[in-house]
C-alpha positions in Angstrom: 75.8 -70.8 115.6 77.9 -69.6 112.6 76.1 -71.5 110.1 72.6 -69.5 111.0 74.9 -66.2 111.1 75.9 -66.7 107.4 72.2 -66.6 106.0 71.4 -63.6 107.8 74.6 -61.5 106.9 74.2 -62.5 103.5 70.7 -61.4 103.5 71.9 -58.2 104.9 74.5 -58.1 102.5 72.1 -58.1 99.5 69.9 -55.6 101.2 72.5 -53.2 101.4 73.6 -53.3 98.0 70.2 -53.3 97.1 69.5 -50.2 99.1 72.6 -48.9 97.5 71.0 -49.6 94.3 67.8 -47.7 94.8 69.8 -44.6 96.2 71.6 -44.5 92.6 68.6 -44.7 90.8 66.5 -42.0 92.8 69.4 -40.0 92.9 70.2 -40.2 88.8 65.9 -39.6 88.9 66.1 -36.6 91.0 69.2 -35.4 89.2 66.9 -35.3 85.7 64.1 -34.1 87.2 66.0 -31.1 88.6 67.8 -30.5 85.4 63.7 -30.7 83.5 62.9 -28.4 85.8 66.0 -26.0 85.7 65.4 -26.2 81.7 61.9 -25.5 81.5 61.8 -23.2 84.1 61.3 -19.1 83.3 62.9 -16.6 85.2 60.3 -14.3 87.0 62.5 -12.4 89.5 62.4 -9.2 87.4 58.7 -9.1 86.8 57.9 -10.2 90.8 60.9 -7.1 91.6 58.8 -4.7 89.5 55.1 -5.8 90.8 56.1 -5.1 94.3 57.4 -1.7 93.7 54.3 -0.8 92.0 52.3 -2.5 94.7 54.8 -0.3 97.0 53.6 2.9 95.3 50.1 2.5 94.9 49.9 1.3 99.2 51.4 4.7 99.7 47.6 6.4 99.0 45.4 3.2 98.9 44.1 1.2 102.2 43.3 -2.3 101.4 41.7 -3.1 98.2 44.6 -5.7 97.4 42.3 -7.8 95.3 41.4 -5.0 92.9 45.0 -3.8 92.7 46.0 -7.4 91.8 43.7 -7.4 89.0 44.7 -4.4 88.3 48.2 -5.5 87.7 47.5 -8.8 86.4 45.3 -7.0 83.8 48.4 -5.0 82.4 50.3 -8.6 82.6 47.9 -10.2 80.3 47.7 -6.8 77.9 43.6 -7.1 78.5 41.3 -3.9 79.7 39.5 -3.8 83.1 36.1 -2.2 84.1 36.1 -1.3 87.7 32.5 -1.2 89.1 31.4 0.2 92.5 29.5 3.1 94.3 31.2 7.1 94.5 34.2 7.4 96.5 35.8 3.7 96.8 39.0 4.8 95.5 38.3 4.1 91.7 39.7 6.8 89.9 42.5 7.1 92.6 43.4 3.7 92.1 43.7 3.6 88.1 45.7 7.2 88.3 47.9 5.7 90.6 48.7 2.4 88.6 49.3 5.1 85.8 51.5 7.3 87.3 53.9 4.3 88.7 54.6 3.1 85.3 56.5 5.2 82.7 54.1 5.6 80.3 51.9 8.1 78.7 48.6 8.6 80.3 45.5 10.3 79.5 41.9 10.5 81.2 38.7 11.0 80.0 35.7 12.1 81.9 32.1 10.5 80.1 29.3 12.8 80.1 26.2 12.0 78.6 26.8 15.0 75.9 30.1 13.2 74.8 30.7 12.5 71.1 32.6 9.8 69.7 35.4 12.4 68.1 35.8 13.9 71.5 37.4 10.6 72.1 39.1 9.7 68.7 40.1 12.7 67.2 38.6 15.0 64.2 39.9 16.0 61.1 40.4 19.9 60.8 41.0 22.3 57.8 44.2 23.6 57.3 43.9 27.3 55.8 47.7 27.0 55.1 47.8 23.9 53.1 44.3 23.9 52.2 44.0 20.1 53.2 42.6 18.5 56.4 44.7 17.3 58.8 43.3 14.6 61.5 44.1 15.9 65.4 44.3 12.9 67.7 42.2 12.8 70.7 43.1 11.5 74.5 42.7 7.8 73.1 46.1 8.6 71.9 48.2 7.3 74.9 49.0 4.2 76.6 46.8 3.7 79.8 43.6 5.6 79.4 41.0 6.2 82.1 37.4 6.3 81.6 35.9 7.9 84.5 32.1 6.6 84.8 31.9 5.0 81.2 28.5 4.2 81.7 27.4 8.2 81.5 27.8 8.3 77.9 25.1 7.4 75.4 25.8 3.7 73.2 26.6 5.8 70.3 29.7 7.6 72.0 30.6 4.1 73.8 30.6 2.3 70.8 33.5 4.5 69.5 35.8 2.2 71.9 34.8 -1.1 70.2 37.6 -0.8 67.3 40.4 0.3 69.6 39.9 -1.6 72.6 39.8 -5.0 70.6 42.2 -4.5 68.0 44.3 -1.2 68.9 43.7 0.5 65.5 40.8 3.5 65.0 39.6 3.7 61.6 38.9 7.5 60.6 37.6 9.0 56.8 39.5 5.4 55.4 42.7 5.9 57.3 44.1 3.8 59.8 45.7 4.5 63.3 47.7 2.2 65.3 48.1 2.9 68.4 51.2 2.8 70.5 51.9 -0.3 72.8 51.1 -1.1 75.3 47.5 0.0 75.5 45.1 -0.7 78.4 41.8 0.9 79.0 40.6 1.1 82.4 37.4 2.3 83.1 35.6 3.0 85.9 31.9 2.6 86.2 28.6 3.1 88.8 26.1 0.6 89.3 23.6 0.8 86.7 20.9 1.5 89.3 22.5 4.8 89.7 20.4 7.9 87.9 21.9 9.0 85.1 23.5 6.3 83.9 23.6 4.0 80.9 23.9 0.2 80.3 27.0 -0.7 78.7 26.5 -2.7 75.3 27.1 -7.0 75.7 29.7 -6.2 72.6 31.7 -3.9 75.0 31.6 -5.4 78.0 33.1 -8.5 75.8 35.5 -6.5 75.4 36.9 -6.2 78.9 39.5 -8.6 80.3 37.8 -8.4 84.1 35.2 -6.6 85.8 36.3 -5.6 88.9 33.9 -5.4 92.1 34.8 -3.0 94.6 33.6 -3.3 98.0 33.5 -0.9 100.8 36.2 -0.5 102.9 36.2 -2.5 106.9 36.1 -0.4 110.4 39.9 -0.7 110.7 40.4 0.4 106.9 38.5 3.0 107.1 40.0 4.3 110.5 43.4 4.5 108.4 41.7 6.2 105.5 40.8 8.9 107.8 43.9 9.2 109.8 46.2 9.5 106.3 43.6 12.0 105.0 44.1 13.8 108.4 48.3 13.4 108.1 48.1 14.9 104.4 48.0 19.0 105.9 46.8 20.0 102.4 49.7 18.2 100.5 48.8 15.7 97.2 47.6 12.2 97.7 50.1 11.3 94.4 53.1 13.9 94.8 54.9 10.6 96.6 54.4 8.2 93.6 57.7 7.4 91.7 57.1 5.5 88.6 59.4 2.7 87.8 58.4 0.7 85.0 59.0 1.6 81.4 57.0 0.8 77.9 59.9 -2.2 77.4 59.4 -3.5 80.7 56.0 -3.9 80.1 56.4 -5.1 76.7 58.9 -7.8 78.4 56.7 -8.8 81.3 53.8 -9.3 78.7 56.1 -11.9 76.6 57.1 -13.9 79.8 53.6 -14.1 81.0 52.4 -15.7 77.3 55.3 -18.1 78.1 53.7 -19.9 80.9 52.9 -23.3 80.9 49.5 -24.5 80.8 49.2 -28.3 80.5 46.6 -29.9 78.2 44.2 -31.1 81.2 44.0 -27.4 82.3 42.9 -26.1 79.1 40.4 -28.9 79.3 39.0 -27.3 82.7 38.7 -24.0 81.0 37.1 -25.2 78.5 34.6 -27.1 80.8 33.7 -24.2 82.6 32.6 -22.0 79.7 31.0 -24.7 78.0 28.8 -25.4 81.0 27.8 -21.7 81.5 26.6 -22.2 77.6 23.9 -25.0 79.1 23.2 -23.6 82.2 19.1 -23.2 82.8 20.1 -20.1 84.9 21.6 -18.3 82.0 20.4 -16.7 79.2 23.4 -15.8 77.8 26.6 -17.9 78.0 30.5 -17.1 77.7 32.1 -16.8 74.2 35.4 -18.3 73.1 36.9 -14.9 74.0 36.5 -15.8 77.3 38.0 -18.9 77.1 41.1 -16.5 75.7 40.6 -14.3 78.3 40.6 -17.0 81.3 44.0 -18.6 79.8 45.8 -15.2 79.5 44.8 -14.1 83.4 45.3 -17.5 85.2 49.0 -17.0 83.1 49.2 -13.4 84.7 48.2 -14.9 88.0 50.9 -17.1 87.8 53.3 -15.2 87.0 52.6 -12.7 89.6 52.9 -15.6 92.6 56.3 -16.8 91.0 55.3 -19.8 89.3 56.0 -20.6 85.2 53.0 -22.9 85.1 49.4 -22.9 85.9 47.3 -24.4 88.5 43.3 -24.9 88.8 43.8 -22.3 91.5 44.9 -19.4 89.1 41.7 -20.8 86.7 39.4 -20.5 89.5 40.7 -17.1 90.6 40.0 -15.7 87.1 36.9 -17.4 86.4 34.7 -14.6 87.9 36.2 -11.6 87.2 36.7 -12.8 83.8 32.7 -14.4 83.1 30.7 -12.2 85.3 30.0 -9.1 82.9 30.3 -12.0 79.9 27.2 -14.0 80.5 23.1 -12.9 81.5 21.0 -14.4 84.0 17.5 -15.1 82.5 15.0 -12.4 83.8 12.8 -15.2 85.7 15.6 -16.2 87.3 17.1 -13.0 88.4 13.3 -11.5 89.3 12.5 -14.7 91.3 15.5 -15.0 93.8 17.7 -12.4 92.6 20.5 -14.6 91.7 23.6 -12.9 90.1 25.6 -14.0 87.7 28.4 -14.1 90.1 26.8 -16.2 92.3 26.0 -19.0 89.2 29.4 -18.7 87.9 30.4 -20.2 91.6 28.3 -23.1 91.3 29.4 -23.8 87.7 33.0 -23.9 89.1 32.1 -26.0 92.0 30.4 -28.4 89.8 33.4 -28.5 87.2 35.4 -31.5 88.4 38.8 -30.3 89.3 42.0 -32.0 86.8 44.5 -34.0 89.0 
């Protein structure tokens, strides 16, 4: 009996020693991993608190439209411009105004009309009789956040005045260069192209917008809430209770944090695969440019930061792809006429076809 028990006890002892050894190794590896995680982590707590405050302010007035608000905030974090498209009356303009009012930055609104001239936006040189010299009078574009209402109401000549300032954050007039004060963000609203009295935006200008945000009608519950809130105003104004929370310095600091978000090399290839597929897709007449690749990179980092992560996931890229690409690609006329296919539908198909990296 003793001889039989001895090997069994030895095995038990060896098993315990092996288990203890494995636990020690696992503990060390876990400690190393936690240290590595700690060292690589970016503190996003202040950024998330700031975003929560902005959303709370906008939510005092706007009902629903969470997707639009998220993309507007992401565009600011990514230092990009946004084009908001929807039929009149779906809170495009008021959302942009509320976002600007929740930030302690300069704000300027420009109403685009068919007779608007480039000098009405950028400014003009005026002759000063006292000094006998021309003095440059800055236009409304000289601010931090610019709301351009109904951008497709103005003809191409006026829209082209925005090309330089949107891309390079500067304007050149009479041979003089004027650098814009940062942050500089353009939020433009647009009625659908088929509405009367509108002009299609040039592709070169569309490419300068980080996002094209589609705004849909509210659902039944949201519609009821909108009516109830309007009734509760009792003659008050919608924006009187909005408080500014983030300064220029805060926004600049958050933009730097977002630029430091980590993206792995296989996810960079994932972005490139999506872009290259837009160029070879038989249903697209014009594919996306390298500027679109960079836009997806910046936008996916912004979405990751908004979700409290210091690294990009495939879901962030997929979330950014449609609003970044839908206004940068052109559907072939045959496909558009035959089946009424939109760029958004084709981009969805491309995203589904491209293999997600593991």
